[in-house]
C-alpha positions in Angstrom: -94.5 -107.9 -48.6 -92.2 -106.2 -51.1 -88.4 -106.2 -50.6 -85.6 -104.0 -51.7 -85.0 -104.2 -55.4 -81.7 -106.0 -56.2 -79.6 -105.2 -59.1 -75.9 -104.8 -58.2 -74.6 -105.0 -54.7 -71.0 -104.0 -53.9 -70.0 -104.6 -50.3 -67.4 -106.0 -47.9 -68.2 -109.4 -46.5 -68.4 -111.3 -43.2 -66.5 -114.7 -43.4 -67.9 -117.8 -41.7 -65.8 -120.6 -43.0 -67.7 -123.4 -41.2 -69.1 -126.3 -43.1 -72.6 -127.8 -42.5 -74.1 -124.8 -40.8 -77.6 -125.9 -40.1 -80.8 -123.9 -39.5 -80.8 -124.6 -35.8 -77.4 -122.9 -35.5 -78.6 -120.0 -37.7 -81.7 -119.5 -35.5 -82.2 -121.8 -32.5 -85.6 -123.4 -32.1 -86.5 -121.5 -28.9 -86.8 -118.3 -31.0 -89.4 -119.6 -33.5 -92.5 -118.5 -31.6 -92.9 -115.2 -33.4 -95.0 -115.1 -36.5 -93.9 -111.7 -37.9 -90.6 -111.4 -39.8 -89.1 -108.9 -37.3 -86.6 -109.2 -34.5 -84.9 -112.4 -35.7 -81.6 -110.7 -36.6 -81.0 -110.2 -32.9 -80.9 -114.0 -32.5 -79.0 -114.9 -35.7 -76.3 -117.4 -34.6 -77.5 -116.7 -31.0 -75.6 -119.6 -29.3 -72.5 -118.9 -31.3 -72.7 -115.1 -30.6 -73.5 -115.0 -26.9 -72.6 -116.7 -23.7 -75.3 -118.1 -21.4 -75.4 -114.8 -19.5 -76.1 -112.8 -22.7 -72.6 -111.3 -23.0 -71.0 -111.4 -26.5 -68.4 -114.0 -27.4 -65.4 -112.1 -28.5 -64.2 -114.9 -30.8 -67.3 -115.0 -33.0 -67.1 -113.2 -36.3 -70.3 -111.2 -35.9 -68.9 -109.7 -32.7 -65.7 -108.7 -34.4 -65.8 -105.1 -35.7 -63.1 -105.9 -38.2 -65.7 -107.5 -40.4 -68.9 -105.9 -41.7 -71.0 -105.7 -44.8 -74.2 -107.0 -46.4 -72.7 -110.2 -47.6 -72.2 -113.4 -45.5 -69.7 -115.9 -46.9 -70.4 -119.4 -45.4 -68.8 -122.7 -45.7 -70.0 -125.7 -47.8 -73.6 -127.0 -47.1 -74.9 -123.8 -45.6 -78.5 -124.0 -44.3 -78.9 -127.7 -43.9 -81.3 -129.2 -41.3 -84.9 -128.2 -40.8 -87.0 -126.3 -43.3 -87.7 -123.3 -40.9 -88.2 -120.1 -42.8 -87.1 -118.2 -39.7 -83.4 -119.0 -40.6 -83.7 -116.9 -43.8 -85.7 -114.3 -41.9 -82.9 -114.0 -39.3 -80.3 -113.5 -42.1 -82.4 -110.8 -43.8 -83.3 -109.1 -40.5 -79.7 -108.9 -39.5 -78.9 -107.0 -42.6 -77.4 -109.5 -45.0 -78.7 -109.3 -48.6 -76.4 -112.0 -50.0 -75.2 -115.4 -48.7 -72.3 -117.0 -50.6 -71.4 -120.7 -50.3 -70.1 -123.5 -52.4 -73.3 -125.5 -51.6 -76.7 -124.6 -50.2 -79.4 -126.8 -48.8 -82.3 -126.6 -51.3 -85.0 -125.5 -48.8 -82.9 -122.8 -47.2 -82.0 -121.5 -50.7 -85.6 -121.4 -51.6 -86.6 -119.6 -48.4 -83.9 -117.0 -49.0 -85.1 -116.3 -52.5 -88.7 -115.9 -51.2 -87.8 -113.1 -48.9 -85.1 -111.1 -50.7 -81.9 -112.7 -49.7 -79.8 -113.8 -52.7 -78.0 -117.2 -52.3 -75.0 -117.2 -54.5 -73.5 -120.6 -55.1 -69.9 -120.6 -56.2 -67.2 -123.2 -56.9 -65.2 -124.5 -53.9 -62.1 -122.9 -55.6 -63.8 -119.5 -55.8 -65.1 -119.7 -52.3 -61.6 -120.4 -51.1 -60.3 -117.4 -53.1 -62.9 -115.2 -51.3 -62.0 -116.4 -47.9 -58.3 -115.8 -48.6 -59.0 -112.3 -49.9 -61.0 -111.4 -46.8 -58.3 -112.8 -44.6 -55.7 -110.7 -46.3 -57.9 -107.6 -46.3 -61.1 -107.5 -44.3 -62.3 -104.5 -46.4 -62.2 -106.6 -49.5 -65.3 -105.9 -51.6 -67.4 -108.3 -53.6 -69.7 -107.2 -56.4 -72.8 -109.2 -57.1 -74.5 -108.4 -60.4 -77.8 -110.1 -60.4 -78.7 -109.1 -64.0 -75.5 -110.7 -65.3 -75.5 -113.4 -62.6 -71.9 -112.8 -61.7 -69.9 -112.4 -58.5 -66.5 -110.7 -58.5 -63.7 -109.8 -56.2 -63.3 -106.1 -56.9 -59.6 -105.8 -56.2 -58.4 -108.7 -58.3 -61.2 -108.8 -60.9 -61.7 -112.5 -60.4 -65.2 -113.4 -61.4 -67.5 -116.3 -61.5 -71.1 -116.9 -62.8 -73.9 -118.3 -60.7 -77.3 -119.8 -61.4 -80.7 -118.6 -60.3 -84.3 -119.5 -61.3 -85.5 -117.0 -63.9 -88.8 -116.3 -62.0 -87.0 -115.7 -58.7 -84.4 -113.5 -60.5 -87.2 -111.3 -62.0 -88.8 -111.0 -58.6 -85.6 -109.9 -56.9 -84.8 -107.4 -59.5 -88.3 -105.9 -59.1 -88.4 -106.3 -55.3 -91.4 -108.7 -55.5 -92.4 -111.6 -53.3 -94.9 -114.0 -54.8 -97.9 -111.9 -53.9 -96.4 -108.8 -55.4 -95.8 -110.7 -58.6 -99.4 -111.7 -58.8 -100.5 -108.1 -58.1 -98.2 -106.8 -60.8 -100.3 -108.9 -63.2 -103.6 -107.7 -62.0 -104.6 -105.8 -65.2 -103.7 -108.8 -67.3 -105.8 -111.1 -65.1 -108.8 -108.6 -65.2 -108.5 -108.4 -69.0 -108.4 -112.2 -69.3 -111.4 -112.6 -67.0 -113.5 -110.0 -68.9 -113.1 -112.2 -72.1 -114.4 -115.3 -70.4 -118.0 -116.3 -71.3 -120.6 -116.2 -68.6 
């Protein structure tokens, strides 16, 4: 399944300054029965977003119209816990294309990269600067430049570089998942196969 090509994203951000957010909080286990990657956004942070009767919790950030955008800024150690891919699916299905944190759990980070969500790991100091900027102005915009591997606060110009695996970077720029990447090499594979002795 191809995803949106990613080059430069400029967007406001939703702040979630909570450390050790695990995958069960991102998408509770009772919502893992589906096998297609659709509908998970409705249950992103389900138990934090809704009361037992299904009414929204006014004090949770996703229910606050003050904040919006395609970037989620989380606290340290985001995505810890189980290896469920559904957590990344929920983030993507909700509409986020970037998650920023000062530290990611490795499996969650990999799952995000596999489905078109860019995990941007920044220093604790830069994460703190982002949270303070959003607190001062909820319309604060971040610019994520994948080609240059930079994240910047547009208003102040503060910028930091981030790391990403070269293969995953190429896939995101082209909107590929792993299957799309292989299909993009079809002609090369066919040419190689034709040269093999029978």
